[in-house]
N, C-alpha and C positions, 0 to 999 in steps of 0.2 A: 030580345033583350029590351028592358024597360027603358024609356027615355029620361028617367029620372037621374039628375045629376049625380055623379059619383063623388062621395065625400072623401077627401084625401086630406091627411095630416102630414105636413114636413117637419121633422125634428132636428135641431141642431143644439150642440151644446152652449154656443153663444154666437154672436154676430161680430165678433172681433174681425178685423182685417185678415183674410185668408181665403186660399182658393175654394176650400169646400163651402166656407160661408157664402162666399159671392155666387158660386154656381147654384147652390140649393135655393138661396133666397131669389135668385134670378129665374130659375125654372118656376118656383112657387108663384111668382108674380105674373109670368108670361103664359104659362099653359091656358089653353082654352077654357074660359070662364063658363061658357055655354054648355060644357061637358063636365067640368069639375068644379065643386065647391071646396075651396081651399082655406086651410088654415095652417099658419106658420107657429110652431111651438118653439120658444128658445128657452133652455134651462136657466142661462145666466141673466144678466140685468139689461135692461133698456138703455140705461146710460153708456153702455159699451159698444152700442150698436154702430157699426162703420159702413152699412148699406142702407139704402133708400128701400123700405119695405111698405111704402104708402099704396093703399088701394086694394090690401088684402088683410084679412083677420089675422093679427099677431097677438099671442099671448107669451108674457115673460113670467118665468117661475121665480126669478130673482135668487137664484141659488148659486154660490160661489163654485161649486163642482158638480160634476153629473152624480156622484155618489149621494151628494145631499139632496138631489132632486129624484130620487127613485120614488118616493112615495107620491110625489106631485105627478110624474110621468104615469104610474100605474092608476091614479085617481082620475086623470084626464082621460085615459083610454077607456077605463070602465064607465066614465059618466057620458061620453061623448059618442063611443063605438063607431068611429070612422069606418069606410070601406077599406081603405088602404092607409097604412102608415109606413113613411119614408124616413129612415134615420141616416145619419152620416157619422163618420169617424169612430174610430174603434172602441172606445171605452162606453160612448152612448150606444153603439150597435150592440154591444155585449149585454147591457142592461135591457134594451128593448127585445133582444133575442129570448131571454128568460121570461120576460113579462108577457111574450106572445104565446106561451104555452096555455095561458089562462083564457085566450081568445081564440080558439080555433076558426071562428067565422071571419075574423079580419085577415086580410092579407098584408103580410109584412115584407118590406123591402129594405135591404142595407145597401148603402153607397159606400164603398170603400175608397180610401184616398192614396194608398200608396201599394208598392209591391212588397208586401209585408215581410216575407222571409229575408229578404236583403236588408230591410230597415231594421229587423229585429237583430240581425247579425252585425249590423254596423253599430247599434246601441250597446250590444253586449250586456244586456241588464243582469243584475243579480237575480238571485232565486225569487220568483214570483209566485206566491200561492194560488193566485188567481188564473194561472196560465192555462190550465185545463179549461176554465169556463171561456177564455178568450178564443183558444183554438176550437172549441166545440160550437160556438155561436152560430156559425153558418148552417147548420143542419136545421135550425128552426126557423129560417126566413124561406119565404115563397120565391123569392128572386134576389139576385146579387147584381148590383150595378158595378161593372167594371170599367174604369176609364180608358184603359188600353189592352192591347192584346198581351203585353208582358204581364199585365196584372192577372188577367184571366187565366193565363198558362201557369203562373206561380199559385193561384188558389187551388187550381185543379191538381197541382203537384203536390202541395203540402198540406192540404186541408181536405177534410172528408166531405167533399160537396157533390151533390147529385148533378150530372151533367146538363140536365135540363134548367137548372137555376141561374148560372152566371149569364150574363148578358152585356156585350160591350156597348156602352154609349160614350162617346168622347165629350169633353167639355166644350161648351158653346163658345162662341166669340160674343161677348156681350156688347150692349149698346156704347156709343161714344167714341168710337174710333174712326179717324178720318186719315185718309191715306196722305202722306206728306208729299211735297213736290220733289222732283228729283233735283239735287244739288251736289256741288263738289263736296268731297270730305272736309270736315273742319281742319284748319291748320294745326289746331291741337285735337288730336283724335278723342272724340267722346265716346266713352264706353260706359255701359250701365247694366246692373242687375237688380231685380226687383224680386224679393222673397224673404222669407222669415230666416233670422240670424240663428240657424240651426245646424247641427253637425252634418246632417244629411245634405245641405246645400253646398257644401264643398267650397265655401268662401276661401279655405286654406290654399287649396291649389290654384284658384283664380289669382290670389294675391301673389303666391309664390312665381306664377308665371308672369304676372305684371312686373314684378321687381327686375325682370331681366329684359324687359321691352325697351328696345333702343330708339324709339321715336317719342316725340312730345305727345302726352295723352293726359286725359283726366277721367277718372272713374268714380261713377255715382252708384251708391248702394241706397236702395229703397227698402226699408223694413226693420222690424225689431224682433227680438227673440232672446232666448236664453244664452247664446252664444256670443251676444253683443261683446263683452269683456275680451273673449278670445279673439274676436274679429279685431278690435282695437290694438290688442297686443302684436298680432301679425303685422297690422298696418305699421306699427312703430318699428317691429323687428326687421321689416323689408324696406324701411325708410321710404315709405310711401305717404307720409302725413300730409304733404303739400300737394299731393295728386289725387287724394281720396275726398269725397264729400258723402256724408251719412245723412240721409233723410229717414226719420222714423215713420212718417206716414204723411202721405197726401192724397188728395181726391183728385189730382190732376196727373195721375200715372201716365196717360197717353201723351200729355205734353212733354214730359221727360223723354218717353220712348221716341217721340218724332224728331226731337232735337238731338238725338244720340246717332251715331254712326254704326255702332255695332251693339248687340246684346250679347251678354256672356252668360253662360250657364256652367256652373261647376259641380253640380248635384252628383252625388253618388247613388241615388235612387230618387225617382219621383212616381207619381201616380199617372198624371198627364198634365205638364206644366202650363198653367193658364198664361203666366206673363210671357212665356216663350211665343204662343200664338197671339197674344196681344201685340208684341212688338212687330211680328210679321205683319198682323193686321194694318199697323200704320206704315209699314213699308221699310222697315228697319231690320236688315239681315242678322241672323244669330250665329253664334259659335258655341258648341255645346261639347263637354266631354262625354265620351261615350258612357252610356249607363241605361239601365232598365227603367221603363216608365214612359213609353210612347214616343220617343224621339224618332224612331222609324217610321212612324205615322205622321209625324209633322215635318221633319226637316227633308227636303228635296236637295241634295248636294248641287250646289251651284246655281240653285233657282232662289231659294231663300235663306241660304246658309251653308254651315259645313259640322260636321261631327269629327271630333278629334279623338284619337286613340291614346294620345299622351301629350304631355306639356309641350314637346317641341312640335308636335303638329298644330296644336293650340296657337302657339306663337306665329308659326308659318302662315296659318290662316288670317290672323290679324294682320300681319305684314301684307299678305295677298289683297286683302279688301282696301287696306290703306293705300296701296300702290295702284291698284287697277280700278277700282270702284265700278265694277260691272253689274252690280244689283240694282235694278229698276224698281222703284217703290211700288208701282201698279202690279208688277209681275210677282213681287214678294208677298203683296196683299192678297192677291187671287189665289196663291197658292194654299192659303189655309181658308179663305172665305168659301172656296168651292166646295170645301169638306166639312167645315165646322162652324157655318153660318146658322144663326139661331133657329131659323125656320126648319131646317133638317135635324137639328138636334132636339128641338122641342117636339117635333112629330115622333121621334123615336121614343121619347119619354112618353109621349101620350099613348103610343101605340102600346107600349109595355103596361100601362096602367088600365087601359081598355081590355087588354087580353086577360089581366089579372081579375078584374072585376066581372069578366063574363065567365069565369071558371066556376 
């Protein structure tokens, strides 16, 4: 094999605050530049960028939506002919899948971000004339990156995918997380959730559970999204207005996580929840409602948190941590760093790209 650098392009709809955006930009920045020549292509605007992408070549198309950027994407691939194109998020993956038909010598890789069949059932969409395009997109990729075992199993079950195409690569713990010192639980229990205000994130069941909590607590929500109005309605409905703080965006998520006693996750479905592993990374234990999307790969019961089958269990786990405080920050942190540290995950990405380039 030649020692020439592999020319790889990562593509995203935008660089807004989000898990896919954070992971893809991180991988683009951190993979071995002695082996790869990297370009990051963003369909959206530079003004919306929430992540530092200095040190690599970045191209912004300045389009409001992926559909408006189809010609730009096609032209970029035609003019630059990278060895590998890696795209993420369903609508962009669909566009790239069909563009790939014009470039059989380029290797195309999709990174999916959710357990799709569960997400689609949750959203209960009306008739979508493009559904057949969405469903068939996977047959045109050379590899499909799944963030969790749940995601891989779902794709194999519900979509026509060759068994050699999907590969599991968990999300990495990105930089900037320092393990907090062991300390007593705050007098007012500090609870936190970080994530988009979207239906799938299950803020409704977290807030319903917290409305029944019989101890002093304060709950911080970090994120913004289409369900913000509903979240505010639930906060008022459950009489939690004085106990909840909403922060739309912060670049100091790790500080908020470190000052919290417990991370709460209510999601009905996930891909592989970044905020969950980041909470563990700083030493803050987690409590999550059982749902598909990698929880069984992240949460070690009694070591870094608990998984609750229902609302009653969810509350009992909060009471247990409040009363006993048995979680040691260093142990909580090591439980995720041992599996999801950036060196391990980046090597998995690099090995995949090297394999594809060699074919």
